[in-house]
C-alpha positions in Angstrom: 0.0 0.0 0.0 1.4 3.4 -1.0 1.9 5.8 2.0 1.3 9.5 2.1 5.0 10.0 2.3 5.6 8.0 -0.9 2.9 9.9 -2.7 4.4 13.2 -1.6 7.8 12.1 -2.8 6.4 11.1 -6.2 4.8 14.5 -6.5 8.0 16.3 -5.5 9.9 14.3 -8.0 7.4 15.0 -10.8 7.4 18.7 -10.1 11.2 18.8 -10.0 11.4 17.0 -13.3 8.8 19.3 -14.9 10.2 22.6 -13.4 6.9 23.2 -11.5 6.9 25.9 -8.8 3.6 26.4 -6.9 2.6 30.0 -6.0 1.3 30.7 -2.5 -2.1 32.3 -1.9 -0.3 35.4 -0.5 1.5 35.7 -3.9 -1.7 35.3 -5.9 -3.3 37.9 -3.7 -0.3 40.3 -3.9 1.8 39.5 -7.0 4.5 42.0 -6.0 5.6 39.3 -3.6 6.5 36.9 -6.4 10.2 36.4 -7.2 11.5 38.9 -9.7 13.0 36.0 -11.8 9.6 34.5 -12.3 8.2 37.8 -13.4 11.1 38.0 -15.9 10.3 34.6 -17.3 6.6 35.5 -17.7 7.6 38.3 -20.0 8.0 35.7 -22.8 5.0 33.5 -22.0 1.5 33.8 -23.4 -1.4 34.2 -21.0 -3.0 30.9 -22.1 0.2 29.0 -22.7 0.5 25.5 -21.1 3.6 26.6 -19.2 3.9 25.9 -15.4 5.0 29.5 -14.8 1.4 30.5 -15.6 0.4 29.2 -12.2 1.7 32.6 -11.1 -0.9 34.3 -13.3 -3.7 32.9 -11.2 -4.5 36.4 -9.9 -6.9 39.3 -10.5 -3.9 41.6 -11.2 -2.6 40.3 -14.6 -1.8 43.0 -17.2 -4.7 42.9 -19.7 -2.6 41.6 -22.6 -2.4 38.2 -24.3 1.4 37.7 -24.1 4.2 38.8 -21.8 2.2 40.8 -19.4 3.3 41.7 -15.9 1.1 42.7 -12.9 -0.7 45.8 -12.0 -4.0 46.7 -10.2 -7.1 44.6 -10.1 -8.9 44.3 -13.4 -12.4 45.8 -13.2 -15.1 47.8 -14.9 -17.5 50.3 -13.4 -20.9 50.3 -15.2 -22.5 53.7 -15.2 -26.2 54.6 -14.6 -26.8 55.4 -18.2 -26.2 51.7 -18.9 -27.6 50.1 -15.8 -30.5 52.4 -15.1 -29.7 52.6 -11.3 -28.0 55.2 -9.2 -25.8 52.8 -7.3 -22.2 52.3 -8.5 -21.8 48.7 -9.9 -18.3 47.4 -10.2 -17.3 44.1 -11.9 -14.0 42.3 -11.5 -12.9 41.0 -14.9 -12.1 37.3 -15.3 -11.0 37.6 -19.0 -7.4 38.2 -18.0 -6.9 34.9 -16.2 -5.4 32.0 -18.1 -8.3 30.3 -20.0 -10.2 33.6 -19.9 -12.0 32.8 -16.7 -11.3 33.0 -13.0 -12.1 29.3 -12.5 -8.4 28.6 -12.7 -8.4 30.0 -9.1 -11.4 28.0 -8.0 -9.6 24.8 -9.3 -6.2 25.7 -7.9 -7.4 25.3 -4.3 -8.9 21.7 -4.5 -6.0 20.2 -6.5 -3.0 22.0 -4.9 -3.9 21.4 -1.3 -4.0 17.6 -2.1 -0.7 17.7 -4.0 1.2 19.4 -1.2 -0.1 17.1 1.5 0.4 13.8 -0.4 -3.3 13.1 -1.1 -3.0 13.1 -4.9 -0.4 11.2 -6.9 0.1 12.8 -10.4 2.1 9.7 -11.5 -0.8 7.2 -11.0 -4.0 9.2 -10.6 -6.3 11.4 -12.6 -8.1 14.5 -11.4 -11.8 14.4 -12.3 -13.6 17.7 -12.7 -17.4 17.5 -12.7 -18.7 20.8 -14.1 -21.2 22.7 -16.1 -18.4 24.6 -18.0 -15.6 26.8 -16.8 -14.7 24.8 -13.7 -13.6 21.8 -15.8 -11.8 24.1 -18.2 -9.9 25.7 -15.2 -9.3 22.3 -13.7 -8.0 20.8 -16.9 -5.7 23.8 -17.4 -4.3 23.8 -13.9 -3.9 20.0 -14.0 -1.9 20.4 -17.3 0.4 23.0 -15.7 0.9 20.7 -12.6 1.6 17.6 -14.8 -1.6 15.9 -13.5 -3.8 13.9 -15.9 -7.4 15.0 -15.9 -10.9 14.1 -16.8 -13.7 16.6 -17.6 -17.4 15.7 -17.2 -19.9 18.3 -18.4 -23.3 18.5 -20.0 -23.5 17.9 -23.8 -25.5 21.1 -24.1 -22.6 23.4 -23.2 -21.2 25.7 -25.9 -19.1 24.1 -28.7 -16.2 26.4 -27.7 -15.9 24.7 -24.3 -15.5 21.2 -25.8 -13.1 22.3 -28.5 -10.8 24.0 -25.9 -10.8 21.0 -23.6 -9.5 18.8 -26.5 -6.5 21.1 -26.9 -5.3 20.4 -23.3 -5.5 16.7 -23.6 -8.2 16.1 -21.0 -10.5 13.0 -21.2 -14.0 14.4 -21.9 -17.3 12.9 -21.0 -20.5 14.7 -22.2 -23.6 14.0 -20.0 -27.3 14.4 -21.0 -28.9 17.8 -20.7 -27.6 21.3 -20.2 -26.8 23.8 -17.4 -29.4 22.5 -14.9 -28.6 18.8 -15.3 -26.1 18.5 -12.4 -27.4 15.1 -11.2 -26.5 13.6 -14.5 -23.0 14.8 -14.0 -22.9 13.2 -10.5 -24.2 9.9 -12.0 -21.4 9.8 -14.5 -18.8 10.6 -11.9 -20.1 7.6 -9.8 -19.9 5.3 -12.8 -16.3 6.4 -13.6 -15.3 6.1 -9.9 -16.8 2.6 -9.7 -15.0 1.5 -12.9 -11.6 3.0 -12.2 -11.4 3.1 -8.4 -8.4 4.9 -6.8 -7.1 5.9 -10.3 -9.6 8.8 -10.0 -9.7 11.6 -7.5 -13.0 13.5 -7.8 -12.7 17.3 -7.3 -16.3 18.3 -7.2 -16.7 22.1 -7.3 -19.9 22.0 -5.3 -18.3 20.4 -2.3 -14.6 21.2 -2.5 -13.8 24.0 0.0 -10.7 24.8 -1.9 -13.0 26.4 -4.5 -14.4 28.9 -1.9 -11.1 29.2 -0.1 -9.4 30.8 -3.2 -12.1 33.4 -3.4 -12.0 34.1 0.3 -8.2 34.6 0.1 -8.0 36.4 -3.3 -11.4 37.7 -4.7 -12.6 39.2 -1.4 -9.4 41.2 -0.9 -9.4 42.3 -4.6 -12.9 43.7 -4.1 -11.9 45.5 -1.0 -8.8 47.0 -2.7 -10.9 48.3 -5.6 -13.5 49.8 -3.2 -10.8 51.6 -1.2 -9.4 52.9 -4.5 -12.8 54.2 -5.8 -14.6 55.3 -2.6 -15.4 58.8 -1.6 -16.0 60.0 2.0 -19.7 59.1 2.0 -19.6 55.8 0.1 -20.6 52.4 1.5 -19.7 48.9 0.4 -23.3 48.0 0.0 -23.1 44.5 -1.2 -21.7 41.7 -3.3 -24.0 40.2 -5.9 -23.2 36.8 -7.5 -25.1 34.0 -9.2 -24.6 31.0 -7.0 -23.3 28.4 -9.4 -21.0 26.2 -7.3 -21.2 29.0 -4.6 -17.4 29.1 -4.8 -17.2 32.8 -5.7 -19.6 33.5 -2.8 -16.7 32.5 -0.6 -15.4 36.1 -1.1 -18.5 37.3 0.9 -17.3 35.6 4.1 -14.1 37.7 3.9 -16.0 40.8 3.0 -18.4 40.4 5.9 -15.5 40.6 8.2 -14.4 43.9 6.8 -17.8 45.4 6.0 -20.3 43.8 8.5 -23.3 45.7 7.1 -23.0 44.6 3.5 -25.7 42.6 1.8 -24.8 39.2 0.3 -27.0 38.4 -2.7 -27.2 35.1 -4.5 -28.7 35.1 -8.0 -30.0 32.2 -10.0 -31.8 31.5 -13.2 -35.6 32.3 -13.0 -36.1 29.2 -15.1 -34.6 27.1 -12.3 -35.5 28.9 -9.1 -34.1 26.6 -6.5 -33.4 29.2 -3.8 -36.5 31.3 -4.6 -39.2 28.6 -4.9 -37.5 25.2 -4.5 -38.0 25.0 -8.2 -36.4 23.2 -11.1 -36.0 23.5 -14.8 -33.5 24.1 -17.6 -32.0 27.4 -18.6 -29.3 29.1 -20.8 -27.1 30.9 -18.3 -24.0 28.8 -18.9 -21.7 28.8 -15.9 -24.2 28.3 -13.1 -25.5 24.9 -12.0 -28.6 24.4 -10.0 -31.5 22.1 -8.8 -29.6 21.8 -5.6 -27.8 23.9 -2.9 -24.0 23.5 -3.0 -22.3 22.0 0.1 -19.9 25.0 0.2 -22.7 27.6 0.1 -22.8 29.4 3.5 -26.5 30.2 3.8 -26.0 31.9 7.1 -24.1 34.6 5.2 -26.7 35.1 2.5 -29.2 37.9 2.7 -31.1 38.0 -0.6 -32.0 35.6 -3.4 -32.7 37.0 -6.9 -34.2 35.4 -10.0 -32.7 36.4 -13.4 -34.5 35.6 -16.6 -32.2 33.8 -19.1 -33.9 35.5 -22.0 -32.7 38.9 -20.6 -29.1 37.6 -20.5 -29.2 36.3 -24.1 -30.8 39.6 -25.3 -28.2 41.8 -23.6 -25.4 39.5 -24.9 -26.5 40.7 -28.3 -26.8 44.4 -27.4 -23.3 44.3 -25.8 -21.6 42.6 -28.7 -23.4 43.4 -32.0 -22.7 46.6 -34.0 -26.2 47.9 -33.8 -26.4 47.4 -30.1 -23.0 49.1 -29.5 -23.9 52.1 -31.7 -27.2 52.5 -29.8 -25.4 52.4 -26.4 -22.8 55.0 -27.6 -25.7 57.2 -28.9 -27.4 57.3 -25.5 -24.2 58.4 -23.8 -22.3 55.3 -22.8 -18.6 56.0 -23.1 -17.3 54.4 -26.4 -14.3 53.0 -24.5 -16.6 51.1 -22.2 -18.9 50.1 -25.1 -15.8 48.5 -26.7 -15.1 46.5 -23.6 -18.6 45.0 -23.0 -17.5 41.8 -24.7 -15.7 41.2 -21.4 -19.1 40.0 -20.1 -20.1 36.5 -20.9 -23.6 35.1 -20.3 -23.2 34.4 -16.5 -21.5 37.8 -16.2 -24.6 39.5 -17.5 -26.7 37.5 -15.0 -24.4 38.8 -12.3 -25.0 42.4 -13.6 -28.7 41.9 -13.6 -28.6 40.5 -10.1 -26.8 43.7 -9.0 -29.3 45.9 -10.8 -32.3 44.2 -9.3 -30.7 44.4 -5.9 -30.0 48.1 -6.3 -33.7 48.7 -7.2 -35.0 46.5 -4.4 -32.9 48.2 -1.7 -33.4 51.7 -3.3 -29.6 52.3 -3.3 -28.2 55.7 -3.9 -24.9 57.0 -5.6 -23.3 56.6 -2.2 -23.7 52.8 -2.4 -21.3 50.5 -4.2 -22.2 47.0 -5.3 -19.6 44.5 -6.4 -19.9 41.5 -8.8 -17.8 39.5 -11.2 -17.5 38.9 -14.9 -16.5 35.3 -14.7 -15.6 35.0 -18.4 -16.1 36.9 -21.6 -18.0 36.5 -24.8 -15.0 34.6 -26.2 -16.7 31.3 -25.2 -20.1 32.2 -26.6 -19.6 33.1 -30.3 -21.7 30.1 -31.3 -24.5 31.3 -29.0 -24.5 34.7 -30.6 -24.8 33.0 -34.0 -27.7 30.9 -32.8 -29.5 34.0 -31.5 -29.1 35.7 -34.9 -30.5 32.7 -36.7 -33.5 32.5 -34.3 -34.3 36.2 -34.0 -32.8 37.8 -37.0 -30.4 40.7 -37.3 -30.3 43.2 -34.5 -31.4 46.7 -35.5 -30.9 50.0 -33.5 -34.5 50.1 -32.6 -34.5 46.5 -31.4 -31.4 47.1 -29.4 -33.1 50.0 -27.7 -36.1 47.9 -26.9 -34.0 45.1 -25.5 -31.9 47.5 -23.3 -35.0 49.3 -22.0 -36.9 46.1 -21.3 -34.2 43.9 -19.8 -31.8 46.3 -18.1 -33.4 49.7 -17.6 -36.7 47.9 -16.9 -35.3 45.2 -14.6 -37.6 45.3 -11.6 -37.9 43.9 -8.1 -39.9 40.9 -9.1 -38.5 37.5 -8.0 -36.4 39.1 -5.2 -36.6 37.4 -1.8 -35.0 39.1 1.3 -34.1 36.1 3.5 -35.3 35.9 7.1 -33.6 33.6 9.6 -36.1 30.8 8.7 -35.7 31.3 5.0 -31.9 30.8 5.4 -32.4 27.7 7.5 -35.0 26.3 5.0 -32.4 26.7 2.1 -29.7 25.3 4.2 -31.9 22.2 5.0 -32.2 21.6 1.2 -28.6 20.4 1.3 -29.8 17.3 3.1 -31.4 15.7 0.1 -28.4 16.1 -2.2 -25.5 15.8 0.1 -26.6 13.5 2.9 -29.0 11.2 1.1 -27.4 11.1 -2.3 -23.7 11.9 -1.7 -23.2 10.3 1.7 -22.1 13.4 3.7 -22.5 13.0 7.5 -25.6 14.8 8.8 -23.5 15.9 11.8 -21.4 18.0 9.5 -24.6 19.5 7.9 -25.8 20.5 11.3 -22.4 22.0 12.2 -22.5 24.2 9.1 -25.5 25.9 10.7 -24.8 25.6 14.4 -21.0 25.9 14.8 -19.8 29.5 14.5 -16.3 28.3 13.8 -17.2 25.9 10.9 -16.9 28.4 8.1 -14.1 30.5 9.4 -11.9 27.5 10.1 -12.4 26.1 6.6 -12.2 29.3 4.6 -9.2 30.5 6.6 -7.3 27.3 5.8 -5.3 29.1 3.1 -2.8 30.3 5.6 -2.0 26.7 6.6 -2.0 25.7 3.0 0.6 28.4 2.2 2.9 26.8 4.8 2.5 23.5 3.0 3.2 25.1 -0.3 6.4 26.7 1.1 7.5 23.3 2.4 6.8 21.6 -0.9 8.7 24.2 -2.9 11.5 23.8 -0.5 11.7 20.1 -1.2 11.8 20.6 -5.0 14.6 23.1 -4.6 13.5 25.0 -7.7 13.1 28.3 -6.0 16.8 28.5 -5.0 17.8 29.9 -8.3 15.6 33.0 -7.7 17.0 33.9 -4.4 
């Protein structure tokens, strides 16, 4: 039987052979702490290259260029009232400038790396299995390739063609499951089948239950939002809230950090109106690629969730066209949206637009003023959805200026406070209790841990704050490979 020490030695040897150095969370949070020699090497490496040095580009602070970029401030956009229709300031962190074009390389870094550095995953004998509805398995396959770990991607067959084509380029095994964005159970079923067939060869890294997903956002995304707020704020302004579609609930991990810094903020979880699990215990299929539903993720801290918002997928698809097609962009410029900003609206993919709508509906519901700042995230850009835009043109015809105006007024300026639920104590507990059916009955989690998530005040802080201990393990691991010595 292989021991933990043997697995760790195998991993150290593999990383030494492949020249793999693992960044710490503190370096991803503050790239100025990275060795200067690594920054010099990155000057000749493309943002999406399958080069292990790109592990150091898992940060919100990459220069917004395709090749050779260094580091600067957090990448973000502020969306003005003429576009959003609300007085509150809405700020979006931009995921486009991560490797793969989405911040999920951070969400997948946590689950895989913490296992590598403690000897719980052997890259010489095991494969990392990434169950996902899209970007998570892309991020996982990419990180695994950089870390010399074989990987398997399991995702619904209804996801965009671009996702499957990209996965093929990184050499991942790919399994397409029935359905689309909402068909998470079918993904789980395939994972169980593969695990039964291959046994210990497979290590399942399920985004909905792996705390490493939320830990990365607690350690990196929350501080990035805080940094931007302190950069933008005026004397009277408040950090009013963070608004995110729940998906795996990993990104919502940033809200636990932000609650510590801004105790009065509102934490808002959005979801597709066509599958209103949080709002109405509902089910259904939808077209907001990047968020999975019909269940409550294990890593979603419902005690730290204040509002649930339903977003219509038709609004997201309509605004995708307005933001990206010539007629829509010309219309937006004509009504006073800065042309520079108009030219950057392709930084918002479908789930990013759902995040924007979640923030707009929140601002209206809470009657927020210009003194209030809401934060959200553009998980990915339109780059992964060119085929979806083509499908919309075929189904609905070419976009005219008058049609663009109508879509903007209806879906963004006209976004109302329908399907918004401010959560009471018992609402939160009701949603927390929904975890039982997926995680205890179906996935075998202990009910005692489910109860601890609600009752133990240290449960979430101990798990999300684990990045500090993981950094110590990463430092020890890098010390064993000896690869950092040449940068000292």
